[in-house]
Structure formats: C-alpha cells, structure tokens
Wavefront OBJ file of the C-alpha trace (Angstrom):
o trace
v 175.438 139.759 -130.343
v 176.573 137.327 -128.382
v 175.694 136.976 -124.281
v 179.363 138.437 -123.475
v 178.648 141.622 -125.877
v 174.986 142.065 -124.285
v 176.732 141.220 -120.304
v 179.185 144.436 -121.398
v 176.704 146.851 -122.905
v 174.454 146.427 -119.345
v 177.248 146.932 -117.360
v 178.132 149.996 -118.699
v 174.870 151.279 -117.899
v 174.819 150.143 -114.418
v 175.979 152.338 -111.138
v 179.502 150.918 -109.124
v 177.026 149.947 -106.422
v 175.000 147.928 -108.603
v 178.041 146.133 -109.886
v 179.486 145.531 -106.659
v 176.163 143.710 -105.557
v 176.425 141.822 -109.150
v 179.643 140.280 -108.280
v 178.614 139.776 -104.746
v 175.820 137.691 -106.096
v 177.883 135.491 -107.913
v 179.827 134.394 -104.715
v 177.344 134.072 -102.117
v 176.807 130.792 -100.624
v 180.425 129.792 -100.787
v 182.064 128.561 -98.202
v 185.547 129.396 -98.201
v 187.024 130.904 -101.237
v 190.212 131.247 -102.679
v 190.589 134.272 -104.874
v 193.713 133.732 -107.119
v 195.393 137.107 -106.765
v 198.296 139.227 -108.256
v 197.757 142.405 -106.955
v 196.330 144.249 -109.626
v 193.455 146.203 -109.960
v 191.087 143.022 -111.416
v 192.009 140.707 -108.857
v 192.438 143.152 -105.900
v 188.763 144.565 -106.705
v 187.573 140.811 -106.496
v 189.330 140.548 -103.572
v 187.540 143.602 -101.920
v 184.161 142.478 -102.721
v 184.491 138.893 -101.476
v 185.559 139.871 -98.447
v 182.659 142.225 -97.985
v 180.590 139.274 -98.711
v 182.051 136.275 -96.806
v 183.896 138.058 -94.431
v 188.031 137.533 -93.977
v 187.363 134.207 -92.381
v 186.488 132.938 -95.378
v 188.730 134.139 -97.895
v 192.366 133.812 -98.804
v 194.338 135.323 -101.359
v 196.525 133.134 -103.241
v 199.712 134.741 -104.772
v 201.868 132.428 -107.004
v 205.341 132.922 -106.903
v 208.036 132.221 -109.405
v 210.827 133.600 -111.417
v 208.547 135.623 -113.931
v 206.855 137.692 -110.752
v 208.989 140.441 -109.921
v 210.038 141.060 -106.225
v 208.512 144.566 -106.932
v 205.104 142.960 -107.708
v 205.298 140.385 -105.002
v 205.532 143.146 -102.379
v 203.065 145.529 -103.896
v 200.844 142.556 -103.961
v 200.977 141.995 -99.794
v 200.659 145.820 -99.411
v 197.351 145.776 -101.376
v 196.015 142.563 -99.769
v 197.243 143.592 -95.963
v 195.130 147.160 -96.674
v 192.259 145.184 -97.979
v 192.679 143.184 -94.609
v 192.944 139.712 -96.422
v 195.491 136.620 -95.386
v 197.831 135.701 -98.298
v 198.777 132.293 -98.889
v 201.960 132.113 -101.347
v 202.323 129.183 -103.840
v 205.332 128.816 -105.374
v 204.940 127.515 -108.775
v 207.408 125.594 -111.396
v 205.931 126.446 -114.339
v 209.855 126.866 -115.524
v 210.436 123.392 -115.383
v 207.626 122.687 -117.958
v 209.068 122.862 -121.758
v 206.083 123.629 -122.896
v 206.010 126.845 -120.782
v 210.030 127.120 -121.617
v 209.011 126.892 -125.393
v 207.266 129.937 -124.829
v 204.459 130.008 -127.908
v 201.475 132.410 -127.850
v 199.982 129.423 -125.315
v 202.585 129.966 -122.960
v 200.182 131.133 -120.702
v 197.872 128.315 -120.482
v 201.091 126.295 -119.188
v 201.595 129.052 -116.095
v 198.036 129.297 -115.075
v 197.593 125.403 -115.402
v 200.712 124.880 -113.270
v 198.788 127.673 -110.752
v 195.907 125.952 -110.389
v 196.597 122.402 -110.439
v 198.961 123.331 -107.398
v 195.873 125.098 -105.405
v 194.057 122.007 -106.097
v 196.865 119.679 -105.269
v 198.408 121.710 -102.410
v 196.374 124.329 -100.890
v 192.445 123.685 -101.657
v 192.381 120.803 -98.492
v 194.917 122.570 -96.358
v 192.750 125.829 -96.080
v 189.228 124.232 -96.731
v 188.580 126.005 -99.714
v 185.429 125.184 -101.701
v 185.661 127.256 -104.406
v 188.586 129.348 -106.470
v 188.093 132.432 -108.288
v 190.234 134.814 -110.660
v 189.922 138.224 -112.132
v 189.267 138.001 -115.742
v 186.418 140.510 -116.840
v 184.179 140.922 -119.424
v 187.013 142.393 -121.722
v 189.264 139.965 -121.206
v 186.708 137.147 -122.889
v 186.839 139.335 -126.087
v 190.426 138.808 -126.523
v 192.055 136.181 -128.326
v 195.495 136.499 -126.691
v 194.109 134.908 -123.351
v 195.099 131.259 -123.140
v 195.059 131.191 -119.144
v 191.356 131.161 -119.085
v 191.349 127.657 -120.558
v 193.471 126.506 -117.525
v 190.915 128.392 -115.661
v 187.943 126.563 -117.110
v 189.618 123.136 -116.948
v 189.840 123.563 -113.322
v 186.511 124.937 -112.402
v 187.743 128.230 -111.521
v 185.088 130.819 -110.914
v 185.511 134.068 -112.698
v 182.691 136.621 -111.405
v 183.840 139.683 -112.798
v 183.610 138.594 -116.121
v 180.028 136.778 -115.184
v 179.050 139.928 -113.861
v 179.399 141.809 -116.944
v 182.009 144.064 -115.039
v 184.326 145.827 -118.110
v 188.008 146.910 -117.137
v 186.305 150.151 -116.542
v 183.882 149.012 -114.331
v 186.632 147.175 -112.247
v 188.285 150.523 -111.953
v 185.150 152.192 -110.854
v 184.352 149.998 -108.663
v 187.953 149.810 -107.192
v 187.753 153.655 -106.495
v 184.528 153.074 -104.760
v 185.657 150.758 -102.363
v 189.002 152.483 -102.146
v 191.261 149.532 -103.429
v 194.895 151.028 -103.484
v 195.616 149.624 -107.065
v 192.374 150.379 -108.601
v 194.096 152.488 -110.959
v 197.488 150.519 -111.046
v 198.259 150.012 -114.802
v 198.698 146.651 -115.844
v 201.332 144.382 -115.190
v 201.827 141.295 -116.712
v 204.432 138.673 -115.710
v 208.156 139.307 -116.841
v 207.905 136.313 -119.162
v 205.576 138.332 -121.220
v 208.628 140.579 -122.214
v 210.283 137.653 -123.983
v 209.442 137.235 -127.882
v 207.585 133.828 -128.436
v 209.505 131.093 -129.278
v 212.488 132.956 -127.541
v 213.005 130.257 -124.643
v 211.951 131.434 -120.986
v 214.580 130.960 -118.539
v 215.636 132.027 -115.017
v 218.465 134.519 -116.031
v 216.223 135.733 -118.874
v 213.587 136.899 -116.614
v 216.069 138.105 -113.717
v 217.596 140.189 -116.413
v 214.325 141.886 -117.632
v 213.839 142.388 -113.961
v 216.900 144.016 -113.164
v 216.340 146.343 -115.932
v 213.215 147.521 -115.244
v 214.034 148.065 -111.613
v 216.669 150.779 -112.858
v 213.870 152.322 -114.830
v 211.653 152.240 -111.653
v 214.388 153.731 -110.061
v 214.554 156.598 -112.108
v 210.986 157.426 -111.721
v 209.194 155.446 -114.587
v 206.109 153.574 -113.646
v 204.421 152.740 -117.191
v 207.167 150.251 -118.972
v 208.332 147.372 -120.511
v 211.707 145.950 -121.325
v 211.574 143.641 -123.987
v 214.522 141.122 -124.701
v 215.645 140.652 -127.756
v 218.728 138.675 -127.075
v 221.474 141.087 -126.359
v 219.300 144.129 -127.359
v 216.322 145.684 -125.211
v 213.551 147.474 -126.327
v 212.037 149.794 -124.032
v 208.289 150.223 -124.138
v 207.268 153.491 -122.117
v 203.654 154.962 -121.556
v 202.542 158.083 -123.809
v 203.692 160.767 -121.111
v 206.886 158.737 -119.857
v 207.778 158.184 -123.545
v 207.900 162.164 -123.741
v 209.811 162.755 -120.812
v 212.288 160.239 -121.812
v 212.785 161.742 -125.488
v 212.586 165.278 -125.113
v 216.070 165.756 -123.633
v 219.078 163.860 -124.751
v 220.352 163.781 -121.192
v 217.054 161.603 -119.605
v 217.078 159.443 -122.803
v 220.897 158.794 -121.999
v 220.066 158.266 -118.424
v 217.032 155.534 -119.489
v 219.895 153.670 -121.925
v 222.209 153.400 -119.322
v 219.911 152.298 -116.547
v 218.801 149.341 -118.936
v 222.570 148.749 -120.256
v 223.224 148.152 -116.129
v 221.672 145.034 -116.343
v 223.720 143.644 -119.353
v 222.207 144.465 -122.319
v 224.540 145.698 -125.058
v 222.133 147.534 -127.089
v 219.318 149.587 -125.905
v 216.500 150.912 -128.188
v 213.667 153.215 -126.580
v 210.491 152.021 -128.802
v 209.050 155.569 -130.412
v 205.472 153.575 -130.785
v 205.204 153.613 -126.584
v 204.015 150.853 -124.967
v 202.381 147.783 -126.932
v 200.402 145.882 -124.394
v 200.145 142.169 -125.237
v 202.274 142.780 -128.908
v 204.095 139.623 -128.579
v 200.857 137.337 -128.347
v 198.957 139.230 -130.960
v 201.611 139.421 -133.425
v 202.281 135.899 -132.857
v 198.446 134.743 -132.992
v 198.348 137.133 -136.368
v 201.414 135.189 -137.899
v 200.070 131.433 -137.248
v 196.463 132.994 -139.101
v 198.396 133.686 -142.275
l 1 2 3 4 5 6 7 8 9 10 11 12 13 14 15 16 17 18 19 20 21 22 23 24 25 26 27 28 29 30 31 32 33 34 35 36 37 38 39 40 41 42 43 44 45 46 47 48 49 50 51 52 53 54 55 56 57 58 59 60 61 62 63 64 65 66 67 68 69 70 71 72 73 74 75 76 77 78 79 80 81 82 83 84 85 86 87 88 89 90 91 92 93 94 95 96 97 98 99 100 101 102 103 104 105 106 107 108 109 110 111 112 113 114 115 116 117 118 119 120 121 122 123 124 125 126 127 128 129 130 131 132 133 134 135 136 137 138 139 140 141 142 143 144 145 146 147 148 149 150 151 152 153 154 155 156 157 158 159 160 161 162 163 164 165 166 167 168 169 170 171 172 173 174 175 176 177 178 179 180 181 182 183 184 185 186 187 188 189 190 191 192 193 194 195 196 197 198 199 200 201 202 203 204 205 206 207 208 209 210 211 212 213 214 215 216 217 218 219 220 221 222 223 224 225 226 227 228 229 230 231 232 233 234 235 236 237 238 239 240 241 242 243 244 245 246 247 248 249 250 251 252 253 254 255 256 257 258 259 260 261 262 263 264 265 266 267 268 269 270 271 272 273 274 275 276 277 278 279 280 281 282 283 284 285 286 287 288 289 290
C-alpha cells in the first residue's frame, strides 16, 4: 500500500478534532497564507482551519472569477467567507484566452488552475504579502486520475494541507460540521466548463447558456444537478431524490424540460442514470487508454 493509502486509513481512525490539529500543524508558521477558495466544502474547511491557526489578519481567501464561475456560486462563496470571518480577494482570470483551455481536452483543468495560480503569483502574492498559497485538495482527490489541476498546483508550489494530513472527503465534511462551516455538506459544484463534453470548444456563450439552464432549475427547487451541453441538446443530470421527483410526475417533468429549454436548448433529455460526477473526464481518459 502506498503512502497516500496509509494516510487515508489513518485519517479514518481519527476524530475531527485530531484532524483539525493535523491540518493546523501543516500550516503552522506561515506568515501570511492565501487560500484558493471556491466556497465548496474542501476550500471552506481549509479556510476555517487556517483562520483558527493563523488568525484573520494572516489569511486571505482568493476567489478566481471568470465566465466558468456561476454567479450563484460566486455569491455563495462570499457568504461563506463572510460567515467564517475571512477577507476575500477576487482574481479575474482569463483561461478562456488560452486555446489549450478552449480546446477542452481531458487536461482542461490544468490550464484553468495554471492561469489562477500564475495570476496569484504575478498579481496578488506580493500585493497582499502572501508567503504561501494553499488549496483544498483532499486525500481522496490524490487517488483520482481526473485531477490535472493538481499538476498546476505542484508546479506553483501550492500547499495541499488537507491531503497532506490525510483527510478524505468524509473527514472534511465531519470537520466542517465540527467547525460550523456553512458549506460542510454542500454537494460538489464543479465549474460550468465541466458540463461541456471534451473536445467540444468551451466559449463564454456556451457557459452562459449552461448557467441560465441551471439557474432555471435552481429556481424550481432543484439543487444537485448538472446540465450537460451537447450543442442544441441539453442532458439534465439530477441527484437521486431529485431525479425521482422530476420523473414521478408528468407535470414536473414537463416543468424541468421547459425550464432548460428557456435557456435556448432545442432538445432536453433527463438522464435516467442520475448525476454522473466527473463523467466527461473519466470517459475521455478511458477512451485515450484504449
């Protein structure tokens, strides 16, 4: 068994307070820390722990803003940071100017994270006196084959205290509940570009259409969802309970389809398999391995 596996097994035997202490140890002594922050469970828990270890005057939440970040997620991230007592610095990123990003291969996330970390290094670190940058990779993430963004973090010497301390996703959520982090149990919310099948170009127009469709579903009361963009066709993926709600009644199913069509899609399908997290990248990796 590898070192990561050993860390994971150890983490499952520790109580949340011990896990907090393990993460604190890995950032102890940092003079001023920037936390790459999205408002999701991982980065929010890391931010909460950093605030406890270093204090609010030595921690800054760094929120990358681009067309791939839904306005709803941007606002939610600010709310979480405010609740935790953290200052937020927004960083405008321009990954859409990079043809390698727009090409949308399985390595798209590398170019996105590369843009974020490069702008932090070039435009933010000195201005705010940051002596280290950290992000919310956890120990489960290190075992996945579809995380090209981790290579960008490595190249920029970005710390991953959660993973280094062996915290799995379940551990992160348990710690979040202990620390009363508002997003401790928030479902994963990857960027809008993750809804576009690989090798189909990512453009602001495509991202905007996806956002409008997902906003329409949120307005109907759905929360765990993805709208996959297939040109004129939208494929809607819903969490288990929400899929049951959407398909149990013809009127509700019609409302879901109408909501997504209002974003400009000619055809709408509700995927009977439900939510397929990471489906685009995993499918592309499997195809490349053949």
